[in-house]
C-alpha positions as CSV (number, residue, x, y, z in Angstrom):
1,M,8.6,1.3,6.2
2,K,6.8,-0.8,8.8
3,S,3.1,-1.9,8.1
4,Y,0.4,-1.9,10.7
5,F,-2.9,-3.5,11.0
6,L,-6.2,-2.6,12.7
7,G,-8.6,-5.0,14.2
8,I,-12.1,-3.9,15.5
9,D,-14.0,-5.9,18.0
10,N,-17.7,-5.3,18.9
11,G,-18.9,-7.5,21.8
12,G,-22.2,-7.3,23.7
13,T,-21.1,-4.5,25.8
14,V,-17.9,-2.9,24.5
15,S,-16.3,-1.6,21.3
16,K,-12.6,-2.1,21.1
17,A,-10.0,-1.5,18.5
18,A,-6.3,-2.4,18.8
19,I,-3.4,-1.7,16.3
20,F,-0.7,-4.4,15.6
21,D,2.5,-4.4,13.8
22,E,3.7,-7.3,11.3
23,T,4.9,-9.3,14.3
24,G,1.8,-9.3,16.3
25,M,3.0,-6.7,18.6
26,Q,0.2,-4.6,20.1
27,I,0.9,-0.9,19.6
28,A,-2.2,0.8,21.0
29,Q,-5.5,0.0,22.3
30,A,-8.8,1.8,22.8
31,S,-12.4,0.9,24.0
32,S,-15.7,2.3,24.9
33,S,-18.9,0.8,26.3
34,I,-21.9,0.7,24.3
35,R,-25.3,1.5,25.7
36,M,-27.6,-1.4,25.9
37,L,-31.4,-0.8,25.5
38,T,-33.9,-2.9,27.1
39,P,-37.4,-1.7,26.1
40,K,-39.0,-4.7,27.3
41,A,-38.3,-8.0,29.3
42,G,-36.2,-10.3,27.1
43,H,-35.3,-7.4,24.6
44,T,-31.7,-6.3,24.5
45,E,-31.0,-3.8,21.7
46,R,-28.6,-1.0,20.7
47,D,-29.0,2.1,18.5
48,M,-27.2,1.2,15.3
49,D,-26.2,4.8,14.6
50,E,-24.9,5.2,18.1
51,L,-22.9,1.9,17.8
52,W,-21.3,3.1,14.7
53,H,-20.4,6.6,16.2
54,V,-18.9,4.8,19.1
55,T,-16.9,2.5,17.0
56,A,-15.7,5.3,14.9
57,N,-14.6,7.2,17.8
58,V,-12.8,4.3,19.2
59,I,-10.9,3.9,16.0
60,R,-10.0,7.5,15.9
61,N,-8.7,7.3,19.6
62,V,-6.7,4.2,18.9
63,V,-5.0,5.8,15.8
64,A,-4.4,9.0,17.9
65,K,-2.7,7.0,20.9
66,S,-0.5,5.0,18.5
67,G,1.0,8.0,16.8
68,I,1.2,6.0,13.7
69,P,0.3,8.1,10.4
70,A,-3.0,6.6,9.1
71,E,-1.3,5.7,5.7
72,Q,0.8,3.2,7.5
73,I,-2.3,1.3,8.5
74,K,-2.3,-1.2,5.6
75,G,-5.4,-3.3,6.5
76,V,-8.6,-3.3,8.8
77,A,-10.8,-5.9,9.7
78,C,-13.8,-6.4,12.2
79,T,-15.1,-9.0,14.5
80,G,-18.0,-9.0,16.9
81,H,-20.5,-11.2,18.8
82,G,-22.3,-13.8,16.7
83,K,-26.1,-14.2,16.4
84,G,-28.3,-11.2,17.0
85,L,-29.8,-8.9,14.1
86,Y,-28.6,-5.7,12.4
87,L,-31.1,-4.5,9.6
88,W,-30.2,-1.8,7.0
89,G,-33.1,-0.1,5.5
90,K,-33.8,0.7,1.9
91,D,-33.9,4.3,2.9
92,G,-30.0,4.2,3.6
93,K,-30.6,4.2,7.3
94,P,-30.7,1.5,9.9
95,C,-34.0,-0.2,9.9
96,G,-34.7,-0.1,13.8
97,N,-32.3,-1.0,16.6
98,G,-29.8,-3.8,16.3
99,I,-30.4,-6.9,18.4
100,I,-27.9,-8.3,20.6
101,S,-27.1,-11.9,21.1
102,T,-28.5,-12.0,24.8
103,D,-31.9,-11.2,23.3
104,T,-34.7,-13.9,24.1
105,R,-37.7,-12.5,22.7
106,A,-37.9,-15.2,19.9
107,W,-37.8,-18.2,22.4
108,E,-40.9,-19.8,21.3
109,Y,-39.7,-20.5,17.6
110,P,-36.8,-22.8,18.5
111,V,-39.4,-24.6,20.6
112,K,-41.9,-24.8,17.8
113,W,-39.3,-26.1,15.3
114,A,-38.2,-28.7,17.7
115,K,-41.7,-30.0,18.0
116,D,-42.7,-29.8,14.3
117,G,-39.7,-31.5,12.9
118,T,-38.2,-28.4,11.4
119,A,-35.1,-28.6,13.8
120,D,-34.2,-32.2,12.6
121,K,-34.9,-31.3,9.0
122,V,-32.5,-28.3,8.7
123,F,-29.9,-29.8,11.0
124,A,-28.6,-31.9,7.8
125,K,-27.7,-28.5,6.2
126,T,-26.8,-26.2,9.1
127,F,-25.1,-28.7,11.6
128,Q,-26.2,-26.8,14.7
129,S,-29.1,-26.4,17.0
130,I,-31.5,-23.3,16.6
131,L,-31.3,-20.6,19.2
132,A,-33.7,-17.8,20.1
133,C,-30.9,-15.3,19.5
134,Q,-30.2,-16.2,15.9
135,P,-31.4,-14.3,12.9
136,V,-33.8,-17.1,11.7
137,S,-35.8,-16.8,15.1
138,L,-35.6,-13.0,15.4
139,L,-36.8,-12.6,11.7
140,N,-39.8,-14.9,12.4
141,W,-40.6,-13.0,15.5
142,M,-40.5,-9.8,13.4
143,M,-42.8,-11.4,10.9
144,D,-45.3,-11.9,13.5
145,H,-45.0,-8.7,15.6
146,E,-43.3,-6.1,13.4
147,P,-44.1,-7.1,9.7
148,K,-43.8,-3.6,8.2
149,R,-40.3,-3.4,9.6
150,L,-39.2,-6.1,7.3
151,E,-40.9,-4.5,4.2
152,H,-38.2,-1.9,4.5
153,V,-35.1,-4.2,4.7
154,Q,-32.3,-3.9,2.2
155,W,-29.6,-5.9,4.1
156,I,-29.7,-8.5,6.9
157,F,-26.3,-8.1,8.8
158,E,-24.5,-9.5,11.7
159,V,-22.8,-6.8,13.8
160,K,-19.3,-6.9,12.4
161,D,-20.5,-7.1,8.8
162,Y,-22.6,-3.8,9.8
163,I,-19.5,-2.1,10.9
164,R,-17.7,-3.1,7.8
165,F,-20.5,-1.7,5.8
166,R,-20.3,1.6,7.5
167,L,-16.5,1.7,7.0
168,T,-16.8,0.8,3.3
169,G,-20.3,1.4,2.0
170,T,-20.1,-2.1,0.5
171,A,-22.5,-4.9,1.8
172,A,-20.9,-8.3,2.4
173,A,-22.0,-11.4,4.5
174,E,-18.5,-12.8,5.8
175,I,-18.9,-16.8,5.8
176,T,-17.9,-17.6,9.3
177,D,-20.5,-15.5,10.9
178,Y,-23.3,-16.3,8.7
179,S,-22.3,-20.1,9.3
180,G,-23.4,-19.7,12.8
181,S,-26.8,-18.2,12.2
182,N,-28.7,-20.9,10.7
183,L,-29.2,-18.8,7.5
184,L,-26.3,-20.7,5.7
185,N,-26.1,-24.3,4.3
186,C,-22.9,-25.6,5.9
187,A,-22.5,-28.4,3.7
188,T,-22.6,-26.4,0.5
189,K,-21.1,-23.3,2.1
190,A,-23.9,-21.1,0.3
191,F,-27.0,-19.6,1.1
192,D,-29.9,-22.0,0.3
193,K,-33.4,-20.9,-0.8
194,D,-34.8,-24.3,0.3
195,L,-33.3,-23.8,3.7
196,L,-34.7,-20.3,4.0
197,D,-38.0,-21.6,3.0
198,D,-37.9,-24.3,5.9
199,F,-37.7,-21.2,8.2
200,N,-40.3,-19.3,6.3
201,L,-37.8,-16.7,5.1
202,G,-37.5,-17.4,1.4
203,H,-38.9,-14.0,0.7
204,L,-36.1,-12.3,2.3
205,S,-33.2,-14.2,0.5
206,H,-32.7,-10.9,-1.6
207,A,-31.5,-9.2,1.6
208,L,-28.6,-11.6,2.3
209,P,-25.4,-9.9,1.2
210,P,-22.8,-11.4,-1.1
211,L,-20.8,-14.0,0.8
212,V,-17.0,-13.3,1.3
213,K,-14.2,-15.0,3.2
214,S,-12.4,-13.8,6.2
215,S,-9.1,-12.8,4.6
216,Q,-10.7,-11.4,1.4
217,M,-10.4,-7.8,0.5
218,C,-14.1,-6.6,0.3
219,G,-13.9,-2.9,0.2
220,T,-11.9,0.1,1.3
221,I,-12.3,2.8,3.8
222,S,-14.7,5.3,2.3
223,K,-14.3,9.1,2.2
224,Q,-17.0,9.6,4.9
225,A,-15.6,6.7,7.1
226,A,-12.1,8.4,6.7
227,A,-13.6,11.6,8.1
228,D,-15.3,9.8,10.8
229,T,-12.6,7.5,11.9
230,G,-9.3,9.2,11.0
231,L,-8.2,6.2,8.8
232,A,-6.9,6.9,5.4
233,E,-9.5,6.7,2.6
234,G,-8.7,3.7,0.2
235,T,-7.3,1.5,3.1
236,P,-8.2,-2.1,2.3
237,V,-10.8,-3.9,4.6
238,A,-10.9,-7.6,4.9
239,G,-14.0,-9.6,5.5
240,G,-13.2,-10.3,9.1
241,M,-14.7,-13.1,11.2
242,F,-17.0,-14.5,13.9
243,D,-15.5,-13.8,17.2
244,I,-14.9,-17.3,18.2
245,D,-12.9,-17.7,14.9
246,A,-10.8,-14.6,15.6
247,C,-9.9,-15.7,19.1
248,A,-9.0,-19.3,17.7
249,I,-6.7,-18.1,14.9
250,A,-5.1,-15.6,17.3
251,M,-4.1,-18.7,19.4
252,D,-2.5,-20.2,16.4
253,I,-5.3,-22.7,15.9
254,T,-4.1,-23.6,12.5
255,N,-4.2,-27.5,12.8
256,E,-5.9,-30.2,14.5
257,D,-3.4,-30.6,17.3
258,H,-4.7,-28.2,19.8
259,V,-7.9,-27.2,21.7
260,A,-8.5,-23.4,22.4
261,V,-10.0,-22.6,25.7
262,I,-11.0,-18.8,26.4
263,A,-11.9,-18.0,30.0
264,G,-13.5,-14.6,29.7
265,T,-17.2,-13.4,30.0
266,W,-18.1,-16.7,28.3
267,S,-16.5,-20.3,28.5
268,I,-15.4,-20.9,25.0
269,N,-14.0,-24.3,24.1
270,E,-13.2,-25.1,20.5
271,Y,-11.1,-27.1,18.0
272,I,-10.9,-27.2,14.3
273,S,-11.6,-30.3,12.1
274,K,-12.0,-31.1,8.5
275,R,-15.2,-33.0,9.3
276,P,-18.1,-31.6,11.3
277,V,-19.5,-33.6,14.4
278,L,-23.0,-34.6,13.2
279,D,-24.0,-36.9,16.1
280,R,-25.2,-33.9,18.3
281,S,-22.7,-34.5,21.0
282,V,-21.4,-31.0,20.6
283,Q,-23.3,-27.7,20.6
284,M,-22.1,-26.3,17.3
285,N,-20.4,-26.7,14.0
286,S,-19.6,-23.6,11.9
287,L,-17.3,-22.9,9.1
288,Y,-13.7,-21.9,10.1
289,C,-12.0,-18.9,8.7
290,M,-9.4,-21.4,7.0
291,D,-10.8,-23.2,3.9
292,D,-11.7,-26.8,4.5
293,Y,-12.1,-26.6,8.3
294,Y,-15.1,-26.6,10.7
295,L,-15.0,-25.0,13.9
296,I,-16.4,-27.3,16.6
297,E,-17.5,-25.4,19.7
298,E,-18.9,-25.9,23.3
299,S,-19.6,-22.8,25.1
300,S,-21.7,-21.3,28.1
301,P,-21.8,-18.2,30.2
302,T,-20.1,-20.0,33.1
303,S,-16.6,-18.5,33.2
304,A,-14.6,-15.7,34.6
305,S,-17.6,-13.2,34.7
306,N,-18.7,-15.5,37.8
307,Y,-15.5,-14.7,39.6
308,A,-15.7,-11.0,39.0
309,W,-19.4,-10.9,40.4
310,F,-18.2,-12.9,43.5
311,V,-15.2,-10.6,44.2
312,D,-17.5,-7.4,43.6
313,T,-20.3,-8.8,45.7
314,F,-18.7,-10.5,48.8
315,L,-15.1,-9.3,49.0
316,A,-15.3,-5.7,49.9
317,E,-12.9,-6.0,52.8
318,E,-10.3,-7.9,50.6
319,R,-10.7,-5.3,47.9
320,A,-10.0,-2.5,50.4
321,E,-7.0,-4.4,51.7
322,A,-5.6,-4.9,48.2
323,K,-5.9,-1.2,47.7
324,R,-4.2,-0.3,50.8
325,L,-1.4,-2.7,49.8
326,G,-1.2,-1.4,46.2
327,K,-2.3,-4.7,44.8
328,H,-4.8,-5.6,42.2
329,P,-7.8,-7.1,43.9
330,Y,-7.7,-10.4,41.9
331,A,-3.9,-10.7,42.8
332,Y,-4.7,-10.4,46.6
333,C,-7.5,-12.9,46.4
334,D,-5.1,-15.3,44.4
335,G,-2.7,-15.0,47.3
336,L,-5.5,-16.0,49.8
337,A,-6.5,-19.0,47.6
338,G,-3.0,-20.1,47.1
339,H,-2.7,-20.8,50.9
340,I,-5.6,-23.6,50.4
341,P,-4.2,-26.8,48.8
342,P,-6.2,-28.7,46.2
343,D,-7.4,-31.2,48.9
344,G,-7.9,-28.3,51.4
345,Q,-11.7,-28.0,50.7
346,R,-14.6,-29.8,49.1
347,I,-16.8,-26.9,48.5
348,V,-18.7,-27.0,45.2
349,F,-19.2,-23.9,43.3
350,L,-21.7,-24.2,40.3
351,P,-20.8,-21.1,38.1
352,Y,-24.4,-20.5,36.9
353,L,-24.9,-16.9,37.4
354,Y,-25.7,-16.0,33.9
355,G,-26.7,-19.6,32.6
356,S,-25.6,-23.0,32.7
357,N,-24.1,-25.8,30.5
358,Y,-26.6,-28.0,31.6
359,N,-30.0,-26.3,32.2
360,A,-31.3,-22.8,31.3
361,Q,-33.1,-22.6,34.6
362,A,-30.0,-23.5,36.7
363,K,-28.8,-21.0,39.4
364,A,-25.5,-20.4,40.9
365,S,-24.4,-22.2,44.1
366,L,-21.9,-22.7,46.9
367,L,-22.4,-25.9,48.5
368,G,-20.6,-28.0,51.1
369,M,-19.5,-25.1,53.4
370,D,-19.1,-25.6,57.3
371,S,-18.0,-23.4,60.2
372,H,-14.3,-23.8,59.5
373,H,-14.3,-22.5,56.1
374,T,-12.9,-19.0,55.4
375,R,-13.2,-16.6,52.3
376,A,-10.0,-18.1,51.3
377,H,-11.7,-21.5,51.0
378,M,-14.6,-20.0,49.1
379,I,-12.3,-18.1,46.7
380,R,-10.5,-21.3,45.8
381,A,-13.8,-23.1,45.2
382,V,-14.9,-20.4,42.8
383,L,-11.6,-20.7,40.9
384,E,-12.0,-24.3,40.7
385,G,-15.8,-24.4,40.0
386,I,-15.3,-22.3,36.9
387,A,-12.5,-24.4,35.7
388,F,-14.9,-27.5,36.2
389,G,-17.4,-25.6,34.1
390,H,-14.9,-25.4,31.2
391,K,-14.0,-29.2,31.8
392,V,-17.7,-30.2,31.1
393,H,-17.3,-28.8,27.8
394,L,-13.8,-30.0,27.1
395,N,-14.8,-33.6,27.9
396,R,-17.5,-33.4,25.3
397,L,-14.9,-32.1,22.7
398,L,-12.3,-34.5,23.6
399,A,-14.8,-37.4,23.2
400,N,-14.8,-36.5,19.4
401,R,-10.8,-36.3,19.2
402,E,-8.3,-39.1,18.9
403,S,-5.5,-37.1,20.6
404,T,-4.8,-33.4,21.8
405,A,-1.3,-32.0,21.9
406,S,-2.1,-29.2,24.4
407,I,-4.7,-26.7,25.5
408,R,-4.3,-23.1,24.3
409,L,-5.4,-21.1,27.1
410,A,-6.4,-17.3,26.9
411,G,-8.7,-14.8,28.6
412,G,-8.4,-13.1,32.2
413,V,-7.5,-16.5,33.7
414,T,-3.8,-16.3,32.2
415,A,-3.2,-13.3,34.4
416,S,-3.3,-15.6,37.3
417,D,-0.5,-18.3,37.8
418,L,-2.7,-19.9,40.4
419,W,-5.7,-20.1,38.2
420,T,-3.7,-21.2,35.1
421,R,-2.3,-24.0,37.3
422,I,-5.7,-25.0,38.4
423,F,-7.0,-25.2,34.9
424,C,-4.0,-27.4,33.8
425,D,-4.3,-29.7,36.8
426,I,-8.2,-30.1,36.1
427,F,-7.7,-30.5,32.4
428,E,-4.8,-33.2,32.8
429,L,-3.2,-31.9,29.7
430,P,-0.5,-29.5,28.8
431,V,-1.6,-25.8,28.8
432,Q,0.1,-23.2,26.7
433,T,-0.9,-19.5,27.2
434,I,-1.2,-16.9,24.5
435,D,0.6,-13.5,25.1
436,T,-2.2,-10.8,24.0
437,S,-4.8,-9.1,25.8
438,E,-6.9,-8.5,22.7
439,L,-7.4,-11.9,21.0
440,G,-10.4,-10.8,18.7
441,A,-8.7,-7.7,17.6
442,L,-5.4,-9.7,16.8
443,G,-7.3,-12.4,14.9
444,C,-8.8,-9.4,12.8
445,A,-5.5,-7.9,12.3
446,M,-4.1,-11.2,10.9
447,A,-6.9,-11.3,8.4
448,A,-6.0,-7.7,7.4
449,A,-2.5,-8.6,7.0
450,V,-3.3,-11.4,4.5
451,A,-5.9,-9.3,2.6
452,S,-3.2,-6.5,2.3
453,G,-0.7,-9.0,0.9
454,T,1.7,-8.9,3.6
455,Y,1.1,-12.7,4.4
456,K,-0.1,-15.3,1.9
457,D,-2.7,-16.8,4.3
458,L,-3.7,-17.1,7.9
459,P,-1.2,-19.9,9.0
460,E,1.6,-17.7,7.7
461,A,0.2,-14.7,9.5
462,A,-0.1,-16.9,12.7
463,A,3.5,-18.0,12.3
464,H,4.6,-14.3,12.4
465,M,2.0,-12.7,14.7
466,V,1.0,-15.1,17.4
467,R,3.1,-15.5,20.6
468,V,2.6,-18.8,22.4
469,G,3.9,-18.7,25.8
470,E,5.3,-21.3,28.1
471,T,3.9,-24.8,28.2
472,R,2.8,-25.9,31.7
473,Q,2.5,-29.6,32.5
474,P,-0.2,-30.9,34.9
475,D,0.8,-32.0,38.4
476,L,-0.5,-35.7,38.4
477,A,-1.1,-35.8,42.2
478,N,-3.1,-32.7,41.9
479,S,-5.1,-34.0,39.0
480,A,-6.1,-37.3,40.9
481,I,-7.4,-34.8,43.5
482,Y,-9.4,-32.8,41.1
483,R,-10.8,-36.0,39.3
484,D,-12.5,-36.9,42.5
485,K,-13.7,-33.3,43.0
486,F,-15.0,-33.1,39.4
487,A,-17.0,-36.2,40.0
488,L,-18.6,-34.5,43.0
489,Y,-19.1,-31.4,41.0
490,E,-21.1,-33.4,38.4
491,S,-22.9,-35.3,40.9
492,V,-24.1,-32.2,42.7
493,G,-25.2,-30.5,39.5
494,A,-27.2,-33.8,38.5
495,S,-28.8,-34.2,41.9
496,L,-30.0,-30.5,41.7
497,E,-31.4,-30.8,38.1
498,P,-34.9,-31.6,39.2
499,T,-35.2,-28.7,41.6
500,W,-34.2,-25.7,39.4
501,K,-37.6,-25.0,38.1
502,D,-38.5,-24.3,41.8
503,F,-35.9,-21.5,42.2
504,N,-37.6,-19.7,39.2
505,E,-40.3,-17.1,39.6
506,K,-43.7,-18.2,39.1
507,T,-45.6,-16.3,36.3
């Protein structure tokens, strides 16, 4: 009898679930948007009970769509956005709303810690910068603004650990997620009372759940969760993992040969290493879902979401024509951009609609247009500019590596042959695509397959469940053109650096 595995992925706006078989074939997928609450400027939250009910309904829907008896689902695991904060109260209820990773209310705390030396002191243990959306900042904000709320806290969760708790009734802190929170000592791979004291959080150490690993079985589907989700009571539930880990393992990043690039809402660029990068030349080191490896990451919100905004905002005529022709709007726009060769325009698009990989105050820009340029030229510039944004991150990663066999590319970009070619030529490295639409859920399903005993470890699961597509080689002539254009991209970005503050509203 065939075995199946369920992966659950809770991002910033959508709850998704997908069922895979032992070969990694996706059997069914379901999703639902999750309401975001913005009670004040800089506050992005969600109702934790509502989050659970939406997720439970998504699970019920995917099980029904699959047509698979619940008893044949042999394992479950969760992933979700990193950072943020989800508190469970001593009264057996959520302790207020969950906080999403886009929340900026606690921006002052990283600034303060940078000035008073705390950031430098803790870096020796955490291997990462401090962000306003991390639990350490948010908990300090609560101490100053909502102290009574913290008196009632039983557990400090990340989002996927909260969902796992609702599935099993067992509290656990999966290690990859907490290693990206500044709560964990990444050198000892354990919670550290002295580290917590450095953040004035020592009194909350009791609320940190026991640590578990990604592929470790850490509970089973409870009777209540079975009733809520349609899963079988007693189904094993694995630890799951940080979403950047889930995506990487779903791209068969099981050795140091490759770099994973995910072009989606965010620009995610990462590789694994047995040694962290401690010279501050990269943004983040966290613990990987495979023992003895660190995940070295560069990221920013400068990827495909910028293209979606551009198409939705400016290309109404193109969308209408695509509909008339029965084409997807992006495929139609690809056709337009494909008529423009790499040296056919020198428009620079800075993909900073939602933030930058240089400066938090930077804004998106299209520069260098004149009267002969058409929308096709602009579409091509947007596609190239997003790839250049990834190139900024990639260069920082490659500076810490001796060699790279290939780039493993995933995300919306891989649906476009043109855009994949652009990425390959700009990166000047072989590019391999990954054949799945749900990376995070697949990574979780792999962890569930290991926890259930189907595979001995994640590398074996990857060998059976990941489908690596064709290898594309860069066109050297195009790469030379893009090398010159990338220099212009960096020059334009640098020249605007002193002016970004002038584009922001005065307060």
